[in-house]
VOGU-3710 file (C-alpha; in Angstrom, 3 decimals, decimal comma):
1> msqqvsltnr> -7,078/-224,761/-136,157  -6,193/-223,883/-132,291  -5,032/-226,753/-130,827  -6,993/-228,779/-128,291  -4,914/-228,077/-125,059  -6,427/-227,231/-121,878  -4,224/-224,559/-119,840  -4,128/-223,349/-116,294  -4,465/-219,523/-116,032  -0,844/-219,974/-114,869
11> qqqilwatir> 0,186/-221,690/-117,756  -1,324/-219,525/-120,215  0,397/-216,251/-118,334  3,818/-218,200/-118,808  3,142/-219,124/-122,105  2,397/-215,595/-122,999  4,959/-214,234/-121,316  7,490/-216,846/-122,854  6,293/-216,008/-126,513  6,403/-211,979/-125,609
21> hyiataepvg> 9,846/-212,210/-124,849  11,064/-214,430/-127,307  9,417/-212,227/-130,049  11,162/-208,962/-128,463  14,682/-210,964/-127,914  15,073/-213,589/-130,396  16,855/-215,290/-127,712  15,664/-218,649/-126,117  13,882/-217,996/-122,861  14,684/-218,855/-119,273
31> skalateydl> 12,570/-219,078/-116,013  14,996/-216,288/-114,736  14,247/-213,910/-117,217  10,573/-214,206/-117,039  10,374/-213,987/-113,275  12,675/-210,649/-113,313  10,607/-208,720/-116,545  7,164/-209,761/-115,972  4,756/-209,603/-112,828  3,432/-213,443/-112,931
41> svspatirsc> 4,015/-213,465/-108,916  5,556/-217,156/-108,581  9,179/-218,171/-108,167  11,310/-219,103/-110,856  11,100/-222,937/-109,849  7,223/-222,643/-110,418  7,809/-220,874/-113,805  10,538/-223,739/-114,652  7,807/-226,425/-113,877  5,529/-224,831/-115,919
51> mgvlekvgll> 7,252/-224,193/-118,960  8,131/-228,132/-118,643  4,584/-228,810/-118,686  4,309/-226,395/-121,846  7,048/-228,176/-123,460  5,513/-231,612/-122,660  2,390/-230,830/-124,635  4,411/-229,327/-127,821  3,660/-225,822/-126,830  7,575/-224,862/-126,278
61> yqphtsagrv> 10,877/-226,610/-127,210  14,425/-226,402/-126,106  16,573/-225,826/-129,184  19,553/-226,499/-127,239  20,080/-228,824/-124,082  21,218/-226,256/-121,845  19,082/-223,309/-123,514  15,833/-221,975/-122,550  12,927/-222,370/-124,486  11,296/-221,125/-127,458
71> psdsgyriyv> 7,634/-221,287/-128,929  6,555/-223,795/-131,360  4,174/-223,235/-134,363  1,635/-224,993/-131,730  2,347/-222,446/-129,169  2,073/-219,542/-131,207  -1,327/-220,817/-132,781  -2,590/-220,781/-128,797  -1,003/-217,327/-128,516  -2,869/-216,311/-131,619
81> dqlitpsdtl> -6,192/-217,779/-131,041  -6,582/-217,364/-127,355  -4,427/-215,062/-125,632  -3,994/-211,774/-127,400  -6,429/-208,883/-128,890  -5,457/-207,219/-132,186  -4,010/-203,538/-131,351  -7,074/-201,012/-131,828  -4,138/-198,175/-131,404  -2,004/-199,458/-134,205
91> grkvehllad> -5,164/-199,774/-136,388  -6,226/-196,494/-136,153  -2,981/-195,143/-136,776  -2,684/-197,240/-140,068  -5,945/-196,075/-140,995  -4,770/-192,345/-140,672  -1,702/-193,072/-142,498  -3,575/-194,595/-145,559  -5,794/-191,861/-145,278  -3,260/-188,897/-145,317
101> hlnweeagfe> -0,784/-190,747/-148,059  -3,559/-192,466/-150,400  -5,350/-190,972/-153,343  -6,283/-193,606/-155,942  -8,655/-191,372/-157,917  -5,525/-189,355/-158,904  -2,903/-191,871/-159,290  -4,640/-194,766/-160,288  -5,642/-198,115/-158,401  -2,595/-199,890/-159,100
111> aflreaaqil> -0,367/-197,239/-157,759  -2,521/-196,748/-155,269  -1,992/-200,434/-153,872  1,723/-200,202/-154,128  1,979/-197,080/-152,208  -0,394/-199,179/-149,679  1,522/-202,182/-149,531  4,655/-199,936/-149,093  2,921/-198,362/-146,022  2,148/-201,794/-144,312
121> atvsgyiali> 5,558/-203,024/-144,825  7,029/-199,914/-143,119  4,850/-199,795/-140,294  5,332/-203,652/-139,744  8,690/-204,161/-140,646  7,497/-207,299/-142,473  6,527/-208,271/-146,148  3,628/-206,915/-147,199  1,506/-208,427/-150,327  -1,591/-207,058/-152,003
131> tlpqnrstrl> -3,125/-208,942/-154,903  -4,671/-206,869/-157,746  -8,571/-206,848/-157,705  -10,498/-209,569/-160,128  -12,273/-208,517/-162,599  -15,861/-208,874/-161,279  -17,579/-206,574/-163,880  -17,820/-209,088/-166,791  -21,523/-208,931/-167,974  -23,647/-211,075/-170,058
141> rhlqlvqiep> -24,481/-210,042/-173,449  -26,462/-212,870/-174,916  -27,459/-216,620/-173,889  -28,724/-219,530/-176,181  -29,657/-222,922/-175,285  -28,856/-225,320/-178,448  -29,941/-229,012/-178,341  -26,667/-231,513/-178,933  -28,774/-234,400/-178,405  -32,472/-235,695/-177,830
151> srvmlivvtd> -31,276/-236,011/-174,313  -28,489/-233,067/-173,922  -28,336/-229,219/-174,290  -25,580/-226,576/-174,400  -25,664/-223,214/-173,018  -23,763/-220,849/-174,921  -23,090/-217,518/-173,047  -21,507/-214,314/-174,663  -20,031/-211,526/-172,208  -19,536/-208,019/-172,790
161> syetqsvlme> -15,818/-208,683/-174,073  -17,040/-211,208/-176,708  -15,414/-214,074/-174,535  -17,547/-217,222/-175,327  -18,261/-219,600/-172,607  -20,428/-222,939/-172,820  -22,047/-225,227/-170,402  -23,313/-228,820/-171,072  -26,094/-230,159/-169,177  -28,519/-233,436/-169,364
171> lpqladdttq> -32,430/-232,271/-169,838  -34,835/-233,390/-167,187  -37,183/-235,986/-168,138  -40,711/-235,157/-168,495  -42,913/-235,872/-166,071  -45,776/-237,580/-167,973  -42,611/-239,757/-169,338  -43,741/-238,848/-173,116  -41,379/-238,335/-175,935  -41,170/-234,919/-177,659
181> desmidrelq> -39,754/-234,575/-180,993  -36,834/-232,652/-181,585  -38,609/-229,441/-183,137  -40,931/-229,032/-180,346  -37,679/-229,520/-177,694  -35,968/-226,795/-179,887  -39,182/-224,229/-179,977  -38,902/-224,609/-176,115  -35,391/-224,080/-175,598  -35,766/-220,866/-177,760
191> ilsnflnskl> -38,693/-219,591/-175,108  -35,843/-220,504/-172,273  -33,415/-218,432/-173,957  -35,771/-215,939/-174,749  -36,497/-215,732/-170,874  -32,929/-216,197/-169,682  -31,850/-213,248/-171,906  -34,604/-210,994/-170,444  -33,454/-211,915/-167,112  -29,525/-211,768/-167,606
201> rerslselat> -28,733/-209,485/-170,084  -26,166/-206,989/-168,658  -26,233/-208,382/-165,264  -22,573/-209,077/-164,132  -21,547/-212,963/-163,614  -21,228/-212,170/-159,818  -24,816/-211,324/-159,640  -25,997/-214,569/-160,410  -26,199/-215,920/-157,129  -28,588/-212,932/-155,707
211> ldwseldref> -31,209/-213,134/-158,350  -34,801/-214,440/-157,426  -35,734/-217,509/-159,733  -39,048/-218,309/-157,979  -40,881/-217,211/-161,300  -39,058/-220,120/-162,826  -41,663/-222,550/-160,869  -44,601/-220,732/-162,799  -43,267/-220,381/-166,113  -41,337/-223,250/-166,778
221> aqyadflkrl> -41,954/-225,810/-164,154  -40,628/-228,852/-166,024  -37,339/-227,026/-166,426  -36,809/-225,265/-163,263  -34,533/-227,814/-161,663  -32,282/-227,954/-164,841  -32,216/-223,941/-165,409  -31,164/-223,924/-161,713  -28,258/-226,261/-161,699  -26,984/-224,850/-165,198
231> ladltrrart> -27,422/-221,067/-163,494  -25,507/-222,370/-160,316  -22,988/-223,849/-162,639  -22,462/-220,399/-163,972  -22,022/-218,740/-160,913  -19,890/-221,372/-159,441  -17,344/-220,109/-162,532  -17,998/-216,493/-161,738  -17,005/-217,307/-158,280  -13,616/-218,900/-159,408
241> pvptqimirg> -10,878/-216,330/-158,937  -8,236/-215,919/-161,471  -4,815/-215,046/-160,365  -3,856/-211,365/-160,992  -0,326/-209,449/-160,151  0,750/-209,256/-156,491  2,293/-206,142/-155,028  5,186/-207,064/-152,765  6,887/-204,245/-150,752  9,172/-204,642/-147,558
251> isevlrqpef> 11,733/-207,739/-148,586  14,725/-205,788/-147,586  13,436/-205,318/-144,312  12,216/-208,410/-142,867  15,607/-209,856/-144,449  17,433/-208,331/-141,711  15,433/-210,162/-139,179  17,796/-213,244/-137,394  15,706/-215,681/-138,905  16,704/-214,928/-142,324
261> selqqvkslv> 20,518/-215,642/-141,637  20,606/-218,526/-143,857  21,165/-217,633/-147,458  19,417/-220,679/-148,708  16,328/-220,220/-147,335  16,518/-215,966/-148,238  16,804/-217,511/-152,005  14,096/-219,773/-151,778  11,741/-217,129/-150,400  12,982/-214,103/-152,631
271> hlleeeqnll> 12,355/-216,829/-155,400  8,732/-217,599/-154,336  8,051/-213,971/-154,286  9,545/-212,681/-157,479  9,378/-215,371/-159,796  6,545/-217,943/-158,713  3,225/-215,692/-157,697  1,258/-218,138/-159,419  1,952/-220,719/-156,337  1,800/-217,803/-153,886
281> wpvifempet> -1,595/-216,203/-155,166  -3,728/-218,934/-153,961  -2,575/-219,110/-150,309  -2,944/-215,093/-150,041  -6,390/-214,868/-151,585  -8,724/-217,454/-150,131  -12,508/-216,600/-150,525  -14,084/-216,538/-147,350  -16,159/-219,545/-147,914  -12,960/-221,653/-148,030
291> lgskrrvkvr> -11,385/-220,144/-144,673  -12,918/-222,649/-142,600  -13,873/-220,297/-139,957  -15,562/-216,700/-139,342  -12,790/-215,066/-138,553  -12,163/-212,315/-141,014  -7,932/-212,636/-140,955  -6,352/-215,839/-141,817  -3,311/-216,573/-139,825  -1,026/-219,421/-140,975
301> igsenplepm> 1,817/-220,140/-139,045  4,974/-221,975/-140,028  4,135/-225,367/-141,195  0,409/-224,595/-141,442  1,741/-223,181/-145,015  1,741/-224,791/-147,756  4,573/-224,130/-149,575  8,119/-225,128/-148,280  9,707/-221,576/-148,536  7,469/-220,357/-145,945
311> rtctlvsaty> 7,095/-223,108/-143,381  9,544/-220,997/-141,281  7,127/-217,667/-141,731  3,866/-216,470/-141,036  1,347/-214,886/-143,178  -1,309/-213,021/-142,030  -4,097/-212,394/-144,905  -7,656/-210,942/-145,265  -9,827/-210,407/-148,479  -10,713/-206,810/-149,503
321> kqgevpvgsv> -14,264/-206,565/-151,444  -15,938/-204,722/-154,048  -19,463/-204,305/-152,756  -20,322/-207,454/-151,199  -17,792/-209,786/-153,306  -14,307/-210,303/-152,390  -11,804/-209,416/-155,037  -8,669/-209,123/-153,697  -6,309/-209,811/-150,672  -3,739/-208,053/-148,415
331> gilgptrmly> -1,192/-209,815/-146,203  1,859/-209,377/-144,549  4,515/-212,246/-144,340  7,418/-212,364/-141,558  9,079/-214,731/-139,334  7,445/-217,136/-137,136  8,481/-214,679/-134,127  5,776/-212,189/-135,093  4,161/-209,416/-132,864  0,616/-210,800/-134,077
341> enaialveta> -1,295/-208,595/-132,370  -0,103/-205,638/-134,732  0,018/-207,401/-137,802  -3,584/-208,742/-137,107  -4,892/-204,933/-136,758  -2,969/-203,986/-139,711  -4,024/-206,173/-142,001  -7,885/-206,077/-140,851  -7,425/-202,290/-140,934  -5,863/-202,338/-144,566
351> adyltgalsq> -8,816/-204,714/-146,170  -11,278/-202,357/-144,765  -9,699/-199,259/-146,130  -9,272/-201,048/-149,338  -12,929/-202,075/-149,272  -14,031/-198,948/-148,433  -12,063/-197,070/-151,329  -13,070/-199,793/-154,072  -16,905/-199,731/-152,822  -17,308/-195,540/-153,377
361> pa> -19,467/-194,609/-156,115  -17,374/-193,896/-159,327
//
């Protein structure tokens, strides 16, 4: 998502310094301040010229004609993607805090997540959001293939919670183009049902994608593609996340930031956090295959956020896992004027810690 802008080393230095100064002060940045406070080894006139170039390419802007410059969302994007490294020191600090203060075996996992969110909010000064984990333990109790019409079949699935799901599929054309009577197809479907039950009973839905179906080609050659499509549909359903509660801490802390001085903006954000979690949840919890990159931590800056109340904010988030399956997400929400190297380190460390806690033997 990084904007394709080619900057010289000097322009990168000045963009970095401008953003760091603005993060620290919340005031538009002038060339004299950068020349005084940062060892850039160039004159204020050169800094001013570079800042003018950065403004022309959309990475900085002037809020007022006579003011200094502030970073744009695109400027922050370059900063995050190219100019910083997450803070290992803060990552280690928060890992120790989580280990010292949390014990989910005694308190229960919901209380564990609530306390983890509070620690993140306190350390970051921003809003911490942690989704409760998805229920990935649903297991298959029974499967049955039933002929509906000569060319259509329904798979009925019963889980260990006695929830029933059904999938309609077209039967494959036989290779020899002969027509079988319905009783013959019913008998074959029963054999297939028995085969599926022997392979899948007591398996969790999330395991379907990892099973080896090479035996299908040998035992049921003409139905192999049909069964693989059918099981792919079940796997897709198993992967579709279901919204869970979001633990939210730190609203009062972040509202002290100058960006939240407008009452209407605050009301809209608080309403989203407290009353519209169904809209907020899919933004926070993104399955890795939907992220569009290999980066573990997702950073949505300002206008990159899909929800209007968040478009003056940055959301830093990452999924945590149970084994290899993503089941929840941890995030930090704050103003775009955020110390990104700290926020990214906090989120990554917390996601790793929660993954470790969930993956311990029961």
